[in-house]
N, C-alpha and C positions, 0 to 999 in steps of 0.2 A: 840161233843166237846162243852164245855161251853165257852161262851164269857162273858167278863166282861166290865161293863161300870163304869165310875168314880162315886163315891158316890156323891149325890147332895150337901151335906153339907161339903164334904171333899175338902180342898184346898191344892194344892201343895205348899210346903214351899221352895221357891227359895233359901233362904239363907242356909238352911240345905243341899240342893242339891249342892250348890257351895262347901260347906265343904266336902261333900261326894266325889265329883269328885276330889277336890284338894287333899284329903287324898289318894284316889286311885292312883293318879298320883305321889304321894310322894312329893308334894310341900308343904313347910312350909308356915305358915301365913306370916312370915317375908318376904319371897321371893315374895309372891303375893302382899304384901303391897308395897314393893319396886317398883315392876312393875306398880302398880296402883298409885304410888306417894302419898301414905297415910301411916299412922302408922299401926303397927300390931294390936293395940287396935281397930282402925277403921275397920279393916278387921274382927276382932272378933265380933264387933257389927253388921257388915254387914251380917255375917253368921247367926245372930239371927233374921234377918228380914224376914217376910213371903213373901213380894214382894220387888223387887229391880227395881229401875228406869231403863227403857229400854236402854238408852245410856251406863250406867254403866254395865248393864248385857251383852251388846254386847262387851264391852271392856274386861270384865272378860272371856267371852266365847272365844274370840280371843286369849287371853293369855293362856288359858287352852287348846286351840285348839280342842274345842268341840262345836257342834252346840248350839245356843241359845235355840233352842227347847228342847234339852236334859235337860237343867237346868229348863226350864219352865214346862216341862211335866213329868219328872221323878217322879213317885209316888211309894215309897217303898212298901206300902201295896199292890198296884195293881201288882207290879212286882213279889212279893212273890206269890200272887194268880195265876198269869200267869205261873210261874215256877212250882208251885204245880200241875197245871193242864196240863202240857206238857206231862206227862206220863199217857196215857189212856189205860185201859185194853181193848184189842180187843177181846180176846178169853180166856175164863176160862173153862178149861175142865179137865179131869182126868190126863192129862200129865202136867198140871201146867198152869201158866198164860203166855200169850204172850203180850208183850208190844209194843206199837207204840210210837216212839219218835217224838214229834211235831217239825217242823223246827224252832220253836222259840228258841230252844237251840242253833242252828247254829247262830242265830242273837246275842245271848248273847256271844257266843264264839268270834264272829267278834268284838263285843264291847270290850271284854276283850283284844283281840289282838290289837285293835286300842289304847286302854288305855295304854297297855304295850309299844307300839311304842312311844306314846306321852311321857310316863315316861322316856324312853330311850333318846328321843330328849331333854327333860328338863335336864336330867343328863349331856348330852353333852354340853348344854348351860351353866350349872353351872361350868363345868370343864373349858370351854373356858373363862368364867368370872374370875375364879380363876387364870388362866394363865395370863390374862390381868392385874389383880391386882398385881401379882408377878412381871411382866415386869415393871409396873409403879413403884413399890417399888425399883426395881433394878435401874431404871433410876433416881429416886430421890436420891438414895444412891450415884450414880456416880456424880450427880449434886452437892450434898453436899460435896463430896470429892474434886471436882473442886473448889468449893467456899472456902474450907478450905485451899487449896494449894495456893491461891492468896495472 
């Protein structure tokens, strides 16, 4: 099995990784911006930065419910190489090839399951927020009606 080390001149782009995880989780820039108390344009600029200040990175990772290390260490090029090398030919004979699946695939599946769970939780959070906004609107309408009846 081939092992891969990071390329010496290749740096992980933290902003791009934030964007990738955000998109995988189905979170819009506006929603992340709201949670970070900044504008959508600021989030867009943040996603273009190669490195992010640690306190902000920690806040973003907490909001996305993923480890800081995932943002700091995810390297798409390396991930593609690892995935490409998870299927190794064990035996090539007249009956055909026998493949061995590396357990790395299980790790990817676990990541995808975790990301799907986070996405579901975020959808629940959005639904709750929308219900709260509707209740606020209903209360405001009742208040306005009471004020008009005076």
